[in-house]
C-alpha positions in Angstrom: 0.0 0.0 0.0 2.8 2.4 0.8 4.6 1.7 -2.4 1.4 2.5 -4.4 1.0 5.7 -2.4 4.5 6.9 -3.4 4.3 5.7 -7.0 0.9 7.2 -7.6 2.2 10.5 -6.1 5.2 10.4 -8.3 3.1 9.7 -11.4 0.9 12.7 -10.6 4.0 14.9 -10.1 5.6 13.8 -13.3 2.4 14.3 -15.3 2.3 17.9 -14.0 6.0 18.5 -14.6 6.0 17.3 -18.2 3.7 20.3 -18.9 6.6 22.6 -18.2 8.3 23.4 -21.5 11.8 23.8 -20.1 11.7 20.2 -18.8 11.1 18.8 -22.3 14.7 17.5 -22.5 14.0 15.1 -19.6 10.8 13.6 -20.9 11.9 11.3 -23.6 15.1 9.3 -24.5 17.9 11.5 -25.9 17.8 11.6 -29.7 21.0 10.0 -30.9 20.9 11.8 -34.2 21.3 15.1 -32.2 23.7 13.9 -29.5 25.6 10.8 -30.9 28.1 10.9 -28.0 25.5 10.7 -25.3 25.4 6.9 -25.1 29.1 6.7 -25.1 29.3 8.8 -21.9 26.0 7.8 -20.3 25.8 4.1 -19.4 22.4 4.3 -17.6 20.1 6.7 -19.5 17.0 7.6 -17.5 14.2 10.0 -18.5 10.7 10.8 -17.2 8.8 8.5 -19.6 11.0 5.6 -18.6 10.1 6.2 -14.9 6.4 6.5 -15.9 6.6 3.2 -17.7 8.5 1.5 -14.9 5.9 2.7 -12.3 3.1 1.4 -14.5 4.8 -2.0 -14.7 5.4 -2.2 -11.0 9.2 -2.2 -11.5 10.1 -0.3 -8.3 10.2 -2.4 -5.2 11.2 0.5 -2.9 11.1 4.2 -2.6 14.9 4.2 -2.7 14.9 2.5 -6.1 12.5 5.0 -7.5 14.6 7.9 -6.1 17.7 6.3 -7.5 16.2 6.5 -11.0 15.1 10.1 -10.4 18.6 11.0 -9.2 20.1 9.4 -12.3 18.4 12.1 -14.5 20.5 14.8 -12.8 23.7 12.7 -12.6 23.5 12.1 -16.4 22.9 15.8 -17.0 26.0 16.6 -14.9 28.1 14.0 -16.8 27.1 15.1 -20.3 26.7 18.9 -20.0 29.0 21.8 -19.1 29.1 22.8 -15.4 26.8 25.8 -14.8 24.6 25.1 -17.8 20.9 25.6 -17.8 20.2 21.9 -18.3 22.1 21.0 -15.2 20.2 23.7 -13.2 16.9 22.3 -14.5 17.9 18.7 -13.8 18.7 19.7 -10.2 15.4 21.5 -9.9 13.5 18.6 -11.3 15.1 16.1 -8.9 14.5 18.3 -5.9 10.9 18.9 -6.9 10.3 15.1 -7.3 12.1 14.3 -4.0 10.2 16.9 -2.2 6.9 15.6 -3.6 7.8 12.1 -2.4 9.0 13.3 1.0 6.4 15.9 1.9 2.7 14.9 1.2 1.6 18.4 2.2 3.0 19.8 -1.1 0.0 19.8 -3.4 1.3 20.7 -6.8 4.5 19.7 -8.4 4.3 22.5 -10.9 3.8 25.1 -8.2 6.6 23.7 -6.2 8.9 23.7 -9.2 8.1 27.3 -9.9 8.5 28.2 -6.2 11.9 26.6 -6.0 13.0 28.2 -9.3 12.1 31.6 -7.9 13.6 31.1 -4.5 17.2 31.0 -3.2 16.6 27.4 -1.9 19.7 25.3 -2.1 18.7 22.3 -4.2 21.8 21.7 -6.2 23.0 18.6 -4.5 19.9 16.4 -4.2 21.2 14.3 -7.1 24.1 13.3 -4.9 22.0 12.5 -1.8 22.9 9.1 -0.3 19.8 6.8 -0.6 21.4 4.0 1.5 20.6 4.4 5.2 23.7 4.9 7.2 23.0 1.7 9.2 23.0 -0.3 5.9 26.0 1.4 4.2 28.4 -1.3 5.3 26.5 -4.0 3.3 
């Protein structure tokens, strides 16, 4: 029941966020004809449609595995793009928005939260590096 609660919330959030034009680069798989080197550098491509498909197929067994894929979007952006680029900023903002939606059920709208974070001075640049393994299990 808890897994369904989180995956349903994530689906709702992603469906809101894909309406934001600036997030279009994260919706579908990267077009190899435009960026042929992408798959040479990125060994684990993740995009929002893949996450949607995985949620619908009950792929995720834990919140940590869902968050791992969400994080991978920003990690890939950091690997492929120039530091300080707009795409890296947007990937960080996207990951933070989705993590916040999963961590705080009082946030009602992913779009509104994304906009709020974008206009604020909130530090969200490192969520893609957040350790998802609880400290008590990190030795395993």
